[in-house]
C-alpha positions as CSV (number, residue, x, y, z in Angstrom):
1,M,96.2,-59.7,24.0
2,K,98.1,-61.3,21.1
3,R,95.7,-59.1,19.3
4,I,96.8,-55.9,21.2
5,I,100.3,-56.7,20.8
6,I,100.3,-57.3,17.1
7,L,98.4,-54.4,16.7
8,I,100.7,-52.2,18.5
9,I,103.5,-53.7,16.6
10,I,101.8,-52.8,13.4
11,I,101.3,-48.8,14.7
12,L,105.1,-48.9,15.5
13,I,105.9,-50.1,11.9
14,I,103.5,-47.6,10.1
15,A,104.9,-44.8,12.1
16,N,108.1,-45.5,11.5
17,I,108.2,-46.1,7.6
18,P,108.9,-42.7,6.6
19,T,112.0,-42.8,8.7
20,A,112.6,-45.7,7.4
21,L,112.4,-45.5,3.5
22,C,114.5,-41.6,3.9
23,D,118.3,-41.8,3.3
24,E,120.3,-39.5,4.7
25,V,120.9,-36.0,2.8
26,K,123.6,-35.8,0.8
27,V,125.3,-32.6,-0.2
28,Y,128.4,-32.0,-2.6
29,F,129.6,-29.4,-4.8
30,S,129.8,-29.3,-8.8
31,P,132.3,-29.4,-10.6
32,P,134.6,-31.1,-7.7
33,S,137.8,-29.5,-9.5
34,L,138.5,-27.3,-12.5
35,E,141.3,-25.3,-13.8
36,V,141.2,-21.6,-14.5
37,K,143.3,-19.0,-15.8
38,P,144.1,-15.7,-14.0
39,G,141.4,-13.4,-14.3
40,Q,139.1,-15.9,-15.6
41,E,135.4,-16.4,-13.9
42,F,134.0,-19.5,-13.1
43,T,131.1,-20.9,-11.3
44,V,130.6,-23.7,-8.5
45,K,127.2,-25.4,-7.5
46,I,126.3,-26.4,-4.0
47,C,124.1,-29.6,-4.8
48,A,122.0,-31.7,-2.7
49,D,120.5,-35.0,-3.0
50,P,117.3,-35.1,-0.2
51,G,117.2,-38.7,0.0
52,G,113.4,-38.6,0.2
53,K,113.1,-35.9,2.6
54,G,111.3,-32.8,2.1
55,I,113.5,-29.5,2.3
56,S,112.1,-26.4,3.2
57,A,115.3,-24.1,3.8
58,G,118.8,-24.2,4.2
59,E,121.8,-22.5,4.9
60,V,125.6,-22.5,3.8
61,N,128.8,-21.2,5.1
62,V,131.9,-21.4,2.3
63,I,135.5,-20.4,3.0
64,F,138.2,-19.7,0.0
65,N,141.5,-18.0,-0.2
66,P,141.1,-14.2,-0.9
67,D,144.4,-13.6,-2.1
68,V,143.7,-15.6,-5.0
69,L,139.7,-15.8,-5.5
70,E,137.1,-13.2,-5.4
71,C,133.4,-13.8,-4.9
72,I,131.4,-11.9,-7.5
73,D,128.1,-13.3,-6.4
74,I,125.8,-16.1,-5.0
75,G,122.2,-17.1,-6.1
76,S,119.8,-19.7,-5.3
77,G,119.3,-22.8,-7.4
78,D,116.2,-24.9,-8.4
79,I,115.9,-27.1,-5.1
80,L,113.4,-24.7,-3.2
81,G,111.4,-23.5,-6.1
82,P,111.7,-20.7,-8.5
83,S,112.1,-17.8,-6.2
84,P,113.1,-18.9,-2.6
85,L,113.1,-16.1,-0.2
86,V,116.8,-14.9,0.8
87,G,117.4,-14.6,4.5
88,V,121.3,-13.8,4.7
89,K,123.5,-13.2,1.8
90,K,126.9,-12.0,3.0
91,I,130.0,-11.8,0.8
92,D,133.5,-11.2,2.6
93,N,136.2,-11.1,-0.2
94,V,138.7,-9.7,2.6
95,N,138.4,-12.7,4.9
96,G,137.5,-15.2,2.0
97,S,134.1,-16.5,3.2
98,L,130.5,-16.2,2.1
99,R,127.2,-17.2,4.2
100,F,123.7,-17.8,2.5
101,A,120.7,-18.9,3.7
102,I,117.1,-19.4,1.9
103,A,113.8,-20.4,2.3
104,R,111.1,-22.1,0.0
105,I,108.0,-20.0,-0.2
106,G,105.2,-22.0,0.0
107,R,104.3,-25.5,1.4
108,T,107.0,-28.3,1.0
109,E,105.4,-31.6,-0.1
110,P,108.0,-34.4,0.2
111,P,110.0,-35.8,-0.9
112,T,112.0,-33.1,-2.7
113,Q,113.6,-33.5,-5.7
114,P,117.6,-33.6,-5.8
115,G,119.0,-30.3,-7.1
116,V,121.3,-26.9,-7.1
117,F,120.7,-25.5,-3.7
118,A,123.3,-22.4,-4.5
119,E,125.1,-21.2,-7.7
120,I,128.6,-19.1,-6.8
121,R,130.4,-17.2,-9.3
122,F,133.9,-16.5,-8.4
123,K,136.6,-15.2,-10.5
124,A,140.5,-15.6,-10.0
125,K,142.5,-12.8,-9.6
126,P,144.7,-11.3,-12.3
127,E,147.7,-11.3,-9.9
128,A,146.8,-14.8,-8.8
129,N,150.1,-17.0,-8.2
130,I,150.1,-20.6,-10.0
131,G,149.0,-23.2,-7.8
132,T,146.2,-25.4,-6.4
133,Y,143.4,-23.9,-4.2
134,T,140.5,-25.1,-2.3
135,I,136.7,-23.7,-2.2
136,E,135.7,-25.3,1.1
137,L,131.9,-26.1,2.4
138,V,132.7,-25.5,6.3
139,G,128.9,-25.3,7.2
140,I,125.4,-26.3,6.3
141,G,122.1,-26.6,7.8
142,L,118.6,-28.0,6.4
143,A,115.3,-28.0,7.4
144,D,112.3,-30.5,6.6
145,E,109.2,-30.2,5.1
146,K,108.3,-29.4,9.1
147,F,110.9,-27.0,9.4
148,N,112.9,-29.3,11.7
149,D,116.6,-29.4,11.5
150,I,117.7,-32.3,9.2
151,T,120.5,-34.1,11.4
152,D,121.4,-36.9,8.9
153,I,123.5,-34.9,6.4
154,S,126.2,-36.4,4.4
155,I,128.7,-34.3,2.8
156,D,130.5,-36.0,-0.1
157,D,132.6,-33.5,-1.7
158,G,132.8,-30.5,0.4
159,S,135.7,-28.8,-1.5
160,V,136.3,-27.7,-5.2
161,E,140.1,-27.8,-5.9
162,V,140.8,-25.2,-8.3
163,R,144.0,-25.0,-10.1
164,V,145.3,-21.6,-11.5
165,Q,147.2,-22.1,-14.5
166,V,149.4,-20.0,-16.8
167,Q,148.0,-18.2,-19.6
168,Q,149.9,-18.9,-22.8
169,L,150.2,-15.5,-24.6
170,L,148.4,-15.5,-28.2
171,E,151.5,-14.4,-30.6
172,V,150.6,-14.3,-34.3
173,D,153.0,-13.3,-37.5
174,V,152.4,-12.3,-41.0
175,W,154.8,-12.1,-43.7
176,T,155.4,-12.0,-47.6
177,N,157.6,-14.2,-49.7
178,K,159.9,-11.2,-49.9
179,G,160.3,-10.3,-46.0
180,G,158.7,-9.0,-43.0
181,R,159.2,-12.4,-40.8
182,G,159.3,-12.0,-37.2
183,I,156.7,-10.4,-35.0
184,G,157.2,-6.6,-35.4
185,N,158.7,-6.8,-38.8
186,P,156.8,-4.9,-41.3
187,N,158.9,-4.8,-44.5
188,G,157.4,-7.1,-46.9
189,G,159.6,-5.9,-50.1
190,R,158.8,-4.3,-53.1
191,Y,156.6,-6.0,-56.2
192,F,156.2,-5.2,-59.7
193,I,152.6,-5.3,-61.1
194,G,151.8,-8.6,-62.1
195,E,154.4,-10.2,-59.6
196,S,153.1,-13.0,-57.3
197,I,153.1,-12.2,-54.1
198,I,152.7,-15.2,-51.4
199,L,151.4,-14.3,-47.3
200,Y,152.2,-16.4,-44.9
201,C,151.0,-16.4,-40.9
202,S,151.9,-18.4,-38.0
203,I,150.3,-18.8,-34.3
204,N,152.1,-20.1,-31.5
205,I,148.8,-21.6,-29.7
206,A,145.6,-23.0,-31.0
207,V,143.0,-20.1,-32.2
208,N,139.3,-20.0,-32.4
209,N,139.1,-17.2,-34.9
210,L,141.4,-15.3,-37.7
211,K,140.8,-12.7,-39.9
212,V,143.0,-10.9,-42.8
213,I,142.7,-7.3,-43.8
214,I,144.3,-6.0,-46.9
215,T,144.5,-1.9,-47.3
216,M,145.1,-0.5,-50.4
217,P,147.5,2.5,-51.2
218,D,143.9,4.8,-51.5
219,G,142.4,3.7,-48.6
220,R,140.1,0.6,-49.4
221,E,139.9,-2.0,-47.0
222,V,139.2,-5.9,-48.4
223,I,138.8,-8.8,-46.1
224,I,140.4,-11.6,-47.7
225,A,139.8,-14.4,-44.5
226,D,137.3,-14.1,-41.6
227,K,137.0,-17.5,-40.4
228,E,135.6,-18.9,-36.8
229,C,137.6,-22.1,-36.6
230,Y,136.1,-25.3,-34.9
231,P,137.8,-27.2,-33.9
232,P,140.4,-24.6,-33.2
233,L,143.0,-24.3,-35.6
234,P,146.5,-25.7,-34.3
235,A,149.6,-23.9,-33.9
236,G,151.5,-23.5,-36.7
237,T,152.4,-22.0,-40.0
238,Y,150.2,-21.7,-42.7
239,I,150.0,-20.2,-46.2
240,I,147.2,-17.4,-46.5
241,G,147.0,-17.5,-50.1
242,T,149.0,-16.5,-53.6
243,Y,148.1,-13.3,-54.8
244,N,149.1,-11.1,-58.0
245,A,150.7,-7.5,-57.4
246,R,148.1,-5.0,-58.9
247,E,147.1,-1.5,-59.2
248,P,146.8,1.1,-57.3
249,V,150.7,1.4,-57.2
250,G,152.2,2.5,-53.8
251,E,151.9,1.0,-50.3
252,W,149.7,-2.0,-49.3
253,S,149.0,-3.3,-45.7
254,V,148.4,-6.8,-44.7
255,E,147.0,-7.1,-40.9
256,F,146.2,-10.7,-39.4
257,K,144.1,-10.9,-36.8
258,A,143.5,-14.1,-34.4
259,R,141.7,-15.1,-31.4
260,S,142.0,-17.6,-28.8
261,G,139.6,-17.5,-25.9
262,D,139.8,-14.4,-24.7
263,Q,142.8,-13.1,-26.1
264,I,143.4,-11.4,-29.2
265,S,146.6,-10.7,-31.4
266,H,147.4,-9.1,-34.3
267,D,150.4,-8.3,-36.7
268,M,151.1,-6.3,-39.7
269,V,153.3,-6.2,-42.8
270,Y,153.5,-3.9,-45.7
271,F,154.5,-4.3,-49.4
272,T,154.9,-1.6,-52.2
273,S,153.5,-2.3,-55.8
274,V,155.4,-0.4,-58.6
275,M,155.0,-0.4,-62.8
276,E,158.0,-2.2,-64.2
277,T,160.2,0.5,-66.0
278,V,161.1,0.1,-69.8
279,T,164.1,2.3,-71.2
280,T,162.7,4.5,-73.8
281,T,165.6,6.7,-76.2
282,T,164.3,10.3,-78.0
283,P,165.0,10.9,-81.2
284,Q,167.8,13.3,-80.0
285,A,169.7,10.9,-77.8
286,F,169.3,8.5,-80.6
287,K,171.0,10.8,-83.0
288,M,173.7,11.7,-80.3
289,T,174.4,7.7,-79.8
290,L,174.4,7.1,-83.3
291,F,176.8,9.8,-83.9
292,M,179.2,8.6,-81.0
293,M,179.1,5.1,-82.4
294,L,180.0,6.4,-86.0
295,F,182.9,8.5,-84.7
296,M,184.2,5.4,-82.7
297,A,184.3,3.5,-85.6
298,A,185.8,5.9,-87.8
299,I,188.8,6.4,-85.0
300,I,189.2,2.2,-85.0
301,I,189.4,2.0,-88.6
302,A,191.8,5.2,-88.7
303,V,194.0,3.0,-86.4
304,I,193.5,-0.3,-88.4
305,V,195.1,1.6,-91.6
306,L,197.9,3.3,-89.8
307,V,199.2,0.0,-88.3
308,I,198.5,-1.7,-91.7
309,S,200.7,1.3,-93.2
310,L,203.4,0.9,-91.0
311,I,203.8,-2.5,-91.4
312,A,204.0,-2.2,-95.0
313,L,206.8,0.3,-94.7
314,K,208.6,-1.6,-92.4
315,K,208.8,-4.3,-94.9
316,R,210.0,-2.1,-97.9
317,V,212.8,-0.4,-95.5
318,G,213.8,-3.7,-94.8
């Protein structure tokens, strides 16, 4: 009798070993929070840790604010194999909801490894107001390796906090040591051939790339800077370089471009290079000048002689 009781206990223990070894299934969003700018696209993932169980299929229901966010697409992750069967894929950007159901193709061998159930691509609308919004997992169902419903599901992070931030506009300025400072001010002054030109630039936020293009009076272009900035170049004022004005004479232009993320901005300044003029005198003009000088000298001498004569005459009379 004792042997029969012991045997029954052993059978019960063996029968319950799989259940005892399996933890609850944990489901969560990744990342749990993020910051985006109006118009920016981003991806969130619904992840699952099966806790030793086998996962054969599943369905999720997600809601979001349709005034702020737009769901671009939803696709399967890696937890149900490389190409699971998509049973339901419904995106409703009017009411702000989506439903997605997939199943593994082929047999499920437990335990299923932790992985990504679904990847959702969103976009913050360009007209989105600044603030904090949530993407919420409101429903999930999973089936085990025998396609039985899994009841012990724990949703650890069932929402994503999306913070929509103000996007500071990129502003750039370029000028010379003779003028043009101020966005939209193109007057960089005039330089004689050989005179030093100092080019300056400023950026109001950190940039990832900057480029400087000089266009000559004859239309030729010269790129004097084209630099990827890593880490990003901080906001500030910088000297592009010092150069000497040279031929061809005429109007030169300097274009300064900068990129910060998906923003691109540019500014222009113009300066003129000229030949330094030297005054020359023709032979005829020289003769005329010499004649005038001699004439003036004769008048001055005549006045002096006249004054002396008057003084002498006054002394005799007196």
